[in-house]
N, C-alpha and C positions, 0 to 999 in steps of 0.2 A: 504494500500500500504506500502510495506517495505521501511524504511528510505533510504536504499541504492539505491533503485529504484528511489526515489524522487530526490536524488542528480544527478542521471544519466539523468533525464529528461531534465536538463539544457544543456546537451551536445548533444542532438539530432541535427543532421545536421552538427556537428563539424567534421573537417578533422583531421586524425591522421596518423602518420608514424608508421606502424606496420609490423614487419618482412620484412623490406626493400621495402615496397610498401605503397602507399597512400590509405587510406580507409576513408569512411564516415560512422558515426554511424547513421543508418537509422531507427532503431526500437528497442524497449525494450519489450521483451516478459516476462511479469510479472509472468504468471503461470509457465513458464518453467525456470525462473530465468536466462535469457540469453539476451545478446545484439546482434543485427544483424548489420553486417558491409557490406558495398558495396565497391568493389574496385573502386578507382577513377582513370580512365585512359581514353584516347581518345576513342570516339565511335567506330572507326574502329579497335580498338585493343581488343574489347570484343569478347568472344567466340560466336560461332554461335549456335542458338537454332533450333532444328528440330521439326516439327509437329509430331503427332502420326503416320503419314505415312512415316516419314523419310525425308520429304521435308524441306529444309532449309528455314526458314521464316524471321528471324531477328537476330540481335546481341543483347545479353543480358549481363549486367554487372555481374561479379562474386560476390557472397555473401558468408559470413561465419558467424557462430554464436559462441559466447564465453560465458562461464559461468560467472555470476556476482559474486556469493558468493563462498567463499572457502568451503571446505568439512565440516567444523564445523558450517557454517552459521554465523560466527562471524565477518567476514570482506570480502573484495574483493578477488577474485581468483587471482592467480599469472598471468594468461593470461590477465585479465582485468587490473591489475597493470602495466604490460608491455605495454599494449595499451595506458593507460593514460599518461605514461611517454613520449609517442611520439606525444603528442598533437601539432598540427600545429597552430600557432597563426596568 
């Protein structure tokens, strides 16, 4: 496991303020070198998810993934650094 990934393991479940919204770090994709964030908002504000037949079934939280390493694999990516600056304590 990459040392950068090990440091991020401690932050799983932590809430962050990123790009004017609240997000929770929910997963670390080691093989893809990415973290997965889930938007933290009230249940009724989540987008609707449709079934394969187009029927609306449930509301789901929005998720995004960010790269962990920079292009040279020497440190954290700019996106991740911006995320870490917005940690909510």
